[in-house]
Residue, then its C-alpha position, 0 to 999 in steps of 0.5 A: m559541556a553545554m555545547s557537547s550537550i547541545l550537539s549530542h542532543s541536536g545529533l539524536i533529533k537528526t537521527l530520529g528524523a532519519c528513522a522517520r523518513l526511513m519509515r515513511l512517517d513523512k509520507p502517509i500515502g502508502s499506509l493509507l493505501l494498504l489500510a483502505p482494503t483492510l477496512w473494506a474487509l473488516w467492515i464486510a466480515g463484521e457486517g457493518f459493525p466490526n470489532p473495535d479490538l480487531v480494528i485497532i489491531f489491523i490499523a496498528g498492523v498496517f502502519v508497522t508493517r508498512s514501515a518495516g516493508c519501507v525500511i527493507n525496500d531501502i535496504t534493498d534498493r540502497d544501490i539504486d535509489g541514488h540514481v532516481a530523482r525522486t529517491q536520491d534523497r532518502p536517508l541510507v543513500a544520503g548517508d543520513i542513517s547507518m546501514g546497521l541502524a537501518v537493520a536494527l530499525a527493521i528488526v524492532l519493526g518486525c518484533l512489533a508486527l509479531g507482538l500485534l499478530l500474536l493478539l489476532p486469532s492463530r487462524t490468521w498466522v499462516w496468512a501472516i507468514f505468507a504476507v512477510l515472504v512476499t514483502l521480503i521478496y518484492p524489492r528483488f523482484k523489480r531487477f529481474f521481472s517484468a511486472p513487479q507490481l504483481v508481486l506488490s499487488v499480493a502484498f498489499s492485498m493480504g490484510i484482506p483475507m487476514a481481516w476475513v479469517a480473524y472472524g472465523h470466516e472461510i474464503d468465499l465468493t465475496i472475499s475472493l471478489l474483493w481480494l482481486t479487486n484490490m489487486l487490480w487496484v494496486l496495479v492501477y496506482d503503482t503503475q502511475y507511480a512507476m510512470s513517474d519513475r519511467l525515465d530513471d528506471t529505464k536507464i538503470g535497468v530497473y523493471s516496471t509495468a509502466i515500462l512493460l506497457g509503453n504507450n499502451d499504459r493509459w488504456v490499460i490502467g483504464v481497463w483495470q479501473f473499469l474492472c475494479v468498479s464493475l467488480f465493487v458494483g458486483i460485491g454490492i449486489i451480493l452484499g445487497a448494499s444500500q443506495v448510499y453504497f452505490a452513490l459513493l462507488i460513483f463518486a469513487a469512480t469520478t476519482f479514476v477519470y480525474q487520474q486519467w486526466l492527470i496522466r494524459d501527458r504522461e508528465r512526472v509530477s502529474c503521474f505522481l499526483a494521480f497516484k497520491n489521489n488513489a487515497w480518495f478511491g480507497f477511502s470512499m470505498w470504505l465509506a461506502f461499506l461503512l454507511g452502505m453495510p447496515a442495509i445487508 
């Protein structure tokens, strides 16, 4: 009886652990990269002093929707993840979790996301519906579209217009530039991510910008990085941001230089480290808005 209880308890812990890994709770980098631009938009929309309730709702929404997106992605990619070195130990591929439980988890997370959405003004709902549609179709694009990172750049930028309209603002030049900037930034870090998987992806016939660009990858990423920094300069000028903003922008730009050094030999581990380093860029820019906005 006691042994049965222990085994049951152990099985529950193992299942919960598998669910956590399916949601990538052990790998928060994706949530951080999704959170950063949402915080940028909240701080701009709130003119440096965002509504605390909106901040809490959007932060919770980022982590819930990212978790749901990871579950949906793994369900869609369960037939190919086993052929990629970095993903072959994911719970569905390894058999640590059943397909039925994965689907149930996606539904639960979707319901949580819906609950959070209902706490937001109704004017955000159309944007949210579009974000959900893009999230659902993204995993399929890598099967036939040469640059699926473009689709991900849209999905990972939807927090920006949602945060903006939550304040009752109309889409204008400032938020449009921020939106474009983030889409370029997503292309930067997801291409670096794809560079770490390029050999495996080529073998199994999965598309990515890393494969599309070939040996042009580094300089094209460099152009995207330059455009990101340039657009942030423009946004800072439009907002009348303080010198602190531009100082932190310079610091953020140095992370791009470091990333270029990391990917210089296109080595798998280094490219993945470059991808993860983007968290420094994202939160340096959040600090820029946090500390530079009061000068508006």
